[in-house]
C-alpha positions, 0 to 999 in steps of 0.5 A: 246341306249344300249340293256337292254338284252345285258347290262346284259351279263357278261363274268362270265361263260367264266371266270369259264370255263377258269379254268374248268381244275382245279377241276379234277386236284385238286381232283386227287392230293388229291387222289394221296396223300391219302388226302381223305383216311386220312380224312376218320377217322375224322377231322384233322389239316393241320400239321397232314394231312401233317405228314400222307400223307408226302405231303407239308403243302403248297401244301396241304393247297392250294388243301384243301382250293380249295376242301372246295370251291368245297364242297369236304372238309369242314374246321372247325373254328379250321382250321381242315379239314374233308370230306363232305358226297359226298367225304366220299362216293365216293373219299375214295379209300378203299370203293367199291363206289370209283369213283376216278379212273375216275378222274385219268383216265381223268387227266392222259389219257384224258386231254393230248389227249384233248390238241390236239383238235384243230388239231382233229377238223381240220382233223377229225382224233383222237389223237389215236384210242383206239377202235382199238386193237393195241393202245386200249388194253393197254389203256383199261387194265388200264381204265376198273377197274376205271369205274367198280363203274360207271356201277355196280349199273346199272348192278344190276338194270338190273339184277333186271329188268330181275328178274334173282333172280327168274330164275328156269333154266339156263340163258346164258349171253353174256357180250360183250366188257366185260372189267372189267367184271362188267355187267356179274359179277352183273348178275351172282351175282343175280342167280346161274343159270346165266352162262356168256360168256365174250368177249374182246380183248386178252390184256383185258381178263386177267383183266376180269378173275382177277375180276371174280376170285376176286368175286368168280365166275370163275366157271360160266364164260367162255371167248372168245378172239378177236375183237367183229366182229371176236370173237365167240358169240356162239348161244342160248344166253338169254341175251346180254349186250353191256356195253358202247361199241357202242359209240366207234364203229361208226354207221356202225360197231355198226349196224353190231354188233347189227345184230351179237348179234341178231344172237347169241340170242335165240328167246325171248332173250334180248339185253341190251345197256348202253350208253351216250345217247343224245336227238333226236336233239343233244342239251343235256344232256350236259355230253353226248355231252361232251362225243361225243367230247371225242369220236372225240378225241379218236376214228376213228368213235365213237359218242354218239347216241339217243334212236331214232337212236338206236331203228332204228338200233335194228329194222333193226337187227330184234329186237322188243320192243325197250325200256328204263329202268331207272338205275343209271348211265349217261343214262337209259338202252336201251333194246330190244327183239329178236322176 
């Protein structure tokens, strides 16, 4: 007699996952052909979208209908296409909230590497270890600006939590693996008292410098070039930010980095860590579990970590009062204090 529970099982989810690569590639094609930018002015028929983008009507029809099915576009009774609130907010390239760079990064850089996952699982070795300066510098030169919009709201939330707007004396900030400079930029915007030291590889620092200059903050930044374990962090820093860097380093190197950061902070200084955190038994959140596999594919020892793991590392380095702070982004921020 059939098991009633097993009779209800269907392959529907497996079929959906079989086509899981489609949404980001469709979105990237739309971004590449300026579909969202063109539609930002208002609804347009297919002929006019084709005229303004230069793309074929056949190609546009296919991806626009798929985008409508994904609720990233809407299709009127007259056949005209328009943006939805979500695509209007995050997929128009001229808006500061644009998230399309992350989609491009996934389709251009990540998906080709993930195609080697079978071999990576067999060997435990990455396709290419982007956490090493040689292959990593060129990778991050192109990537760091794509994720600026992901981190900027969280960086603003950190500035508010630290009450930097009320600072009456200089605040020295250490921005580690600064990349686009987003964390230091947001903290510097909060108060003229903030002075930032941005640390990153020599191949990435020019990108940081360019962004800092674009925000008009060049006079409040200094730069230290080199690998994190070799670069000069200085001393007497009041705040140190590790914005999405521990996941690429692996446990041993992360713990060394936390100790070096502790030594660079002044007594009472604060460390702030942004990460894709997993829960204690590594069963969620799903996005952080996916990101752990991404670290398997792209780094030699990287992973995602729980608050409990990071709390132990922080305590071993000498920090006290490890805590989480809610902020926009994939996970809360983790903060601790130098006693």
